[in-house]
N, C-alpha and C positions, 0 to 999 in steps of 0.2 A: 694882325698876327696870323700866322699860317693856320693855327688851330681854329680860329674863327672862320677863316675862308673854307677850311675843310668841312666844318660843321654845316656851313651854308650850301655845300655842293649838292647838286641834284642827282649825283651818281649814287646808285644803290650800293649797299655793302657787298663785299666780294662773293659771298655765298648766298644761295637762294634760301637758306635756312633762316628762321626768325632771328632777329637781333638778340632778343632776350632768350638765353638758353637755360635749360634746367640744370639743377645741381648734378644730376647723373651725367648729363652730356659734358658739363665742365670737368667732372671727375675723369671721364674717359679721355678727354682732350689732354688733361694733365698727365695721365698715364702714357699716352702716346708721346708726349713731349719728353717724358722721362726715358722712354725706350729708344728715342732717336739716337743718342750717342752710342748705344749698343749695336745699332743696325746701320750705322753710317748715314743716317738720315733717310734710309730706304724703308718703304712700307713693307713690313713682314707679310702682310696679307697679299700684296701684289706679287711678291716672290713666290709664296705658297700656291697661289692660283695659277701662276705661269707654269710652275713645275708640275702641278696637278694636270694641267692641260696637256703638257708634253708627255708625261708618264702614262696617262690613261690612253692616249692615242697610240703610244708605243706598245702598251700592254695588249691592245686589241689588234696588233699587227705582228703576228708570230713570224711571218716570212721576213719582215724587216728586221726583227730581232735576230733571226738566224743569219741574215746577211751581215749584220754588225758583228756577230760572234765569229763568223768565218773570216771577216776582215781582221779582227783582233788576233786570231790564231795565225793568220798569214804574216802580220807584222811581228808577232813574237818569234815566228820561225825565222824570218829574215834577220831579226836582231840577234838570235842565237847563232845563226850561221856567221854573221859578221864578227861576233865575239870569238868564235872558234877559229875562223879563218879571216884574220884582219885584212881589210881592203883599204882602198884609198879613202881619205877623210871625206865625210859627207856623202858617202856612196849610197846610203839609204834615203836620207832626206837632208836638205840644206835649210838653214834659216832664211826667212823672208828678208828681202833687202832692208826693210825698215826695222828688223829685229837686230839690235846691236848687242844683245846679251852675250853672244858667242862669237863676236867678231875678232877678238884678239887671237893671235897665232897660237897661243898656248892651248886653245880649244881644239886644235887639229891633232893634238897628241893623244895617245892612248894612256889611260882608259877614259880620259875626260871627253874625248870625241864621241865615244860610245854612250856615255851618260847623256850628253847633249842630244844625240840622235834618238835615244830612248825617250827622252822627255818630249821632243818634237813630234815623234811618232804618236805618242799618247795624246798630245795636244791636237794633232790632226784628226785622230780617231774620234775624240770627243766632239770636235767641230762637226764631223759627219754625223755623229749620233744625235746631236741636238738640233740639227737642221735637216730640212728635206722630208720631214714626216708629215704625211697627208693628214689634213684635218686640224692641225695645230694653227691657231691664229697667228698671223704675222707678228703682232706685237708681243705675244707670249713667247714665240720662238726666238725673237731677238733678245728678250730679257733672259731666257734660259741660256742661250749661247753666250751672252755677255757675262752673266753671273758665273757660269761654269768656267769660262776662260779666266776670270778674276781669281777663282779658287785654285785653278791649276797653276797660275803664275806664282802662287805662294811657294810651290814645291819645285820651282826651277832649280837645277843644280847650281846655277850662278848665284843663288841667294844664300848658300851655305859655305862656310870656310873650308870644310873638309872636301867639298866637291868642286871648288872653284880654283882652277890652277893659277889664276892671277893672284888670288889672295895667298895661296901657299907660297908662291914665288916672292911676294912682297914680305911675307912673314920671315922667310929665310934671309932675304936681303937686308932686312932691318933688325934682325935678331929679336923679333917680336914687338918692336916698338909700335908697329901699326895697331897691335891689339890694345895696348894701353891708350893710344891716341883715340882709337875708336870708342873705347869705353868712356873716355872723357867727353867726346862729342855726343855720345848717347845720353850721358848724365846731364850735360848742359841743355840738350833739347828737352829732356824730361822735365827739368826745372822750369823751363819756359812754358811748357805745356800745362804743368800743374798750376803755375801762377797766372796762366792765361794772359800773359803779357807778350807784346810784340815789340822787340827793340828796333828802333830806326836804324837803317843801314848807315854806318858811319862814313862809308866811302861815297855814298850818293845821297846827299841831303837835298831835299826840295828847296829851291831858291838859291842854293849855292853851287851844286853840281848838275842838277837836272831842273827843268822848268825855270831856265834862266834867261829866256828871251825877254828883252825889256818891254814893259807894258804897264798899264794902270788898270785898277779895278774901277770901272766907270759906272757900275750899277750893282745893287744887291737887293735881294729880298730874302724871305725865310727859306728859300730853296736853292737859289743860285747866287753866285757872283759872276758878273760879266767882265771879262778882261778885254781891253783894247790894246793891241800891240803897237809899239812905236814904229814908225816907218823906217825902213832901211835904205830907201832910195829917195832922191830929191823929188821925184814925181811918182804917182801911183795911179792904178786903174780906178776909174770913178766908182765902180761897183764893189762894195765890200764883200768879204767872205765871212760868214758866220758858221762856226763849227760847233756841232752838238755831239759831244762824246756820250758814251753810256755811263749811267750812274752806277753800274756794276763795277766800274773801274775809276781810278783817278784820271783826270783829264790829261795829265802830262805824259801819257803814252805818246801823244802827238807833239810833245815839246820836251824830249829827253835831253841828251847831251847836245851841245851845239852842232856836232858833226852829223847827227841823225834826227834833228828836230824838223818836223814838217812845217811847223809854224815859222821857224827861222827861214826855211827855204822859201816859203810863200812870200814873206816880207821882202826877201832879197830879190824876188822876181817882180816886185812892184805892186803888191797887193796890200790892202788894208785888211787886217785879220782881227776878228773877234772870236773869243772862246768862252763857252759856258763851263763854269766850274761848279759842280754840284755839291751841295751840303752832304756830309756823311751823317745819315739819320740815326737817331737813338730811339728808345722806346716811346719817347714823347711824341714822335712823329708816326706812330703806329697807324693812324687813320688817314695819312696822306694817300691820295688816290693817283691812279695813272693819269687821269685827266688833270690833276693838279700839276703833274710834271709837264703836261702840254701847255697849260695856261701860264704857270709861273716860270716855266723853263723856256720853251721855244717861243711862245708868243710874247712874253715879257722881254726876251732878248731881242726879238725882231722890232718891237716898239722902240727899244732903246737905240738900236742901230739906226733905225729910221730917223730918230731925233738928232743923232750925231752926224749922220750922212744923209741929209734930207734930199728927197727927190730922186734917189737912186734905188733901183731894185737890187736884190741881194742874191749872191751865190751862196746857197745854204748847203752844208755838208754834214752828214751824220754818220757816226761810227757805231757798228754793232746795234745794241738796243737804242742808242741815240738816233741811228738811221731809221729804225722802225718808228720811233716817236716822230721824227721829222716827216716820214711818209704819212702818218696819221694827220699831223698838222697841215701838210700840204694838200691832202685830199679835202679836209674841212675848208681850207682857204679857197680852193678851187670851186667847191660847192657854193661858197658864199660870195664869190666874185672878188676875192682878195688876190690881187696880182702882184704882190710885192716880191715874189721869188723870180729871179732871172734864170736860175738853173738849180738843179738838185743833184747832189752827189751822195752816194751811199757806199760806205766802206764796210764790206763784210756784214751787210745788214739784210735781214729777212723780212719779207712782207707776206709770204705764204709759209706756213709752218708744218705742212704735211710731210716734208722730207728734211726735217731739221737735224739730221744726223743722230748720233748716239745719245744726245741729250733727250730725245723723245722717249728713250727707254724709261726715263724717270717721270714721264708725264702721262698719267692716266688718272681716272677718278680716285682710285685708292691712294695713289702716291700724292696727288695734289691735296686730298683731304688730310693725309698724314702730315704733310709739310705745313698745311694751314694750322694744324694743331700745335706744331712746334713753334711757329711764328706767333700764334695766339698767346702763348704763355710768355714769350720774351718781347713781343712787340715788333721784332725785326728778324730777318734772316741774318745771322751773324757771320762774321768773316771766316770762322773755321768751317762752317757748313758750306759756304761758297767755295772756299779753296778745296775742300774735300770732294765736292761734286766734280770739279774740273780735273783734280788729280786722278780720280778713279777712271776717267776716260783715257788717260795716258799713264796708267800705273807703272808700266815697264820703265818709262823714261823719268817720270816724276816721283815715283815712290821707291820701287825696288832697286833701280840702278843707283839712286841717291843713297839708299841705305847701305848697299854694298860698298860704295865709294867712301862714305863717311864713317860707317861703323865697322866694316871689315878691313878696308884698305887704310883707314885712319886718316883720310884726306878730307879737308874741307873744300867745298866748291869755291872756285874763284868767282866772285860776284861781278856782274856787269849792270849797266843802267837798266836794261830790260828786266833782269831778274829782281833788282831792287824795287822797280815799279810793281812787278807782279806780287811781291810780298806786301805791298802797301794796299791792303784790301779794304773794301768798303762793306757797309751793311745795306739792307734793303727793307723799307717799311712793310709791315704785315699786309695792309690793305692793297698797296700798289702791286706787290709781288703776287698776291693772290689773284688780282684782276689780270695781271700779265699772263700768268700761267693758264687761267681759265679761258679768258677771252681770246688770247692769241694762240697759245700752244694747244690747248685742249679742244677748243671750239673753232679755231681758225676764223674768227669773226671778221677780221680785217680783210682777208682775201675773199671772203664770201659775202661781203656787203652787209654784215649785221652789226658792225662796230658803230656805236652811238657816240656822237659828239654834240653836245648842247641840244640833246633831245631828238636829234635826227641822225639817220644812218649816213655814213660816208661810203664812197666808192673810189678805189684807186684809179678806176677808169676815167674819173673826172680830171685827173692830172694830165695836162698837156704841155707842161714845162719840160724842156730838154733834161734828160737824166744821164748821169755818168755813174756806172755801177762797177765796183771793184770786188772781185772774188779771188780767193786764194786756193791754191791746189790742195793743200793739206789742212784745210780748215775743219776742225772737229766740233766747232761751235755753230758756225753758219756755213755748211758745205756749199761749194760754189754752185752746184746744180740747184740748190734751194734758192740762193740769191738770184739765180738766172730767171726764176719764175716771174720776176717783175715784167718780163716781156709779155706775159699773158694777162697782166693786170692793168698796166698803165697805158693810156692812149697817147703816147708821146714818143719823140725821137729818143732812142736809148743807145748809148755807147757802152758796151760791156767790155771790161778789161779783166783778164785772168792773169794773175801773177803767181810766181812760186812762193813757197813758204807756207806758214800757217796763219791762224787768226790774228796773231800779233806781229810776228816777225815779217809776215808777208806785207803788212800795211806799213810798218816801219822799215822802209826799203829805200834809203836815199841814193842819189846818183853816186856811183863808185865803180871802179873796175870789176868789182865782184857782184854787182847788181844782178838779180836773178833773171831778168828778162821777162817778157810778158806777151800775151796775145790780145788783140783788140779788134773789134769790128762794130760797125754802126748798123742799127736797124732804124730806118726812117719811120716816122709816125704812121704812115700808110703802107709801110713795107710788109712783105709776107713774113710770117713767123718761121724761124729756123730752130729746130730742136737742139738741145745742148750737145749731143754727140756729133751732129753735123757741124755745129758751130766750132767745136774743138778741132775737127778735121780741116775746116776751111779758113778759120781766122788767121790772119798773117801773124808771124812771129816778129818780135822786135827785140833788139838788145838794149840793155840798160834798165833804168828804173822807170816804173809806171808814173812816178811823180812828174817826170818831164812831159809825158803824154797828157796828164791831167792839166798841167799848167798851160800847154798849148791849146787844149780844149777850152779852158776858162778864158784865155786871152782872145780866142776867136769869138767869144760871146761877151766881150767887154769893150767899153769905149776907149777913146784915146786917153793917154796919161795926162794927169793934171796935178796940181798941188795937193798934198795930203790934207785930209780933214783935221779939224782940231781934235785934241785929246779930251774926251769926256763930253757931257751934255753942255748945251749953250750956257747954262747958268752956273757951271762948275768951274772952280779954279784948278787948272791942270796940275799946278804944283802941290795942291793939297790932296790930290787923289792918292789912295793907297797904292803902293807898288805891287805889281804882279810878283809872285803867284797868288797873293791874297791870303785869306784866313781859312776858307772852307777846305782847301786842299790839304791843310795841315792837321785837320781834325782826325782823331784816331778813335 
């Protein structure tokens, strides 16, 4: 059983504190866990310290304060002039291209255009006030700027019925029916929140509408089910593909509907594909470690693939956190002389966490300790906390615009397969997530050669296997410049591919007339390093989907096609194997 395996692990508990805690410490941790829903999971101490750092430096900079006051007066004067002598729309300030709150033509009309410009001027002023102050630590400055922006977004004129011309127009056009529909939507969501239940999406059911590529569950343990997909061609490449998704998500992000399933596409291109499907942990799995995920996940899957397709090296691919775990496993394998990997592919996966985007705002000692206390009480980081952390990073798109559309306009969002998958959230074990935050995000042990596997440190520089890395332009989870740092760490041939879209939509990008296009360039194992900005200027552009580029890359590193391998282990009856998608993906 997994519990026995965990108890026998040599990995130390996630914190350096004693395992046996005092009653006082337990009481404090319980208090912190109780506070978490009121603070959105953010450490109040971390916020207070950040604002204290910013305000104290601003207090002792009178010239800077005078400069900000002068700027505020200038903005007020220009706004007053625009109100008295109306000019062309957006004459004072225009929304950023990514800001869609004021994109409707109604916002070009008075007085709504002036309201929007007033808000944008204030937003710009506060950005200037919270950044560029000498002496404030970089981390605290980012926290203050981010938190202030979140507070300002609450008061955007687009969020209120009386100051949103689109809502006013909708109310007049529907004779107020949008108001009653919005109240119904709000009440329905409130009941779901209070009951803490998540209803499965009726339009996209796992195994019926999504995750439908034919396959069998060929292996399972207490942490994973391993799916082997049925061949779609009469002959296949001899080297199998093993995909390791992140356990922060359900695996079928890579096997959505038939038209955008990466798994289906790979089988149609003549590859044998295996997929790891992670268990959705409960409080019983609170002590599962990050190394358990390596041993019972990546290594157990590799052992099974090797038994089904003997004598063949494996093309291993990892997505997001699954790619980080694959990098850890690959470094340990290289250190120990295990050469079973033919190639490594990383989809939006980080190995160096010093520039991990806005997620790093929530990663400091105070925040990690606070989050550990929340998980300590529950045993897991639950789905609402996970969803909330990602929503706050894109609050305009994922929170406020949704509230305006559903509660003020009275419209329900039309669901799609990607949205249905995104709502099918997972939990994370206390010990694993604590180790992940401390060892990778907080201490950056993997990139700096301090990460321990089986009692010895590993180094990514031991990896000499060819690597294909995919970054996405608008990734808020794993910024592409962060994923690009693999060039500095691995001593291997690296093919870096940059595609449009974000962390999810950029990866789920099938060949189609509307594919985003991509840039790609190869660095030989002994080639000179090229910085990300130079790479961006020099890497050739290509039309279409990066999927085709990856398949060509895999094919160039694969043998001649042959008959497909059997389904399942040698002693298994293929007809008796459970059908994909298996049971673990259905756990809620």
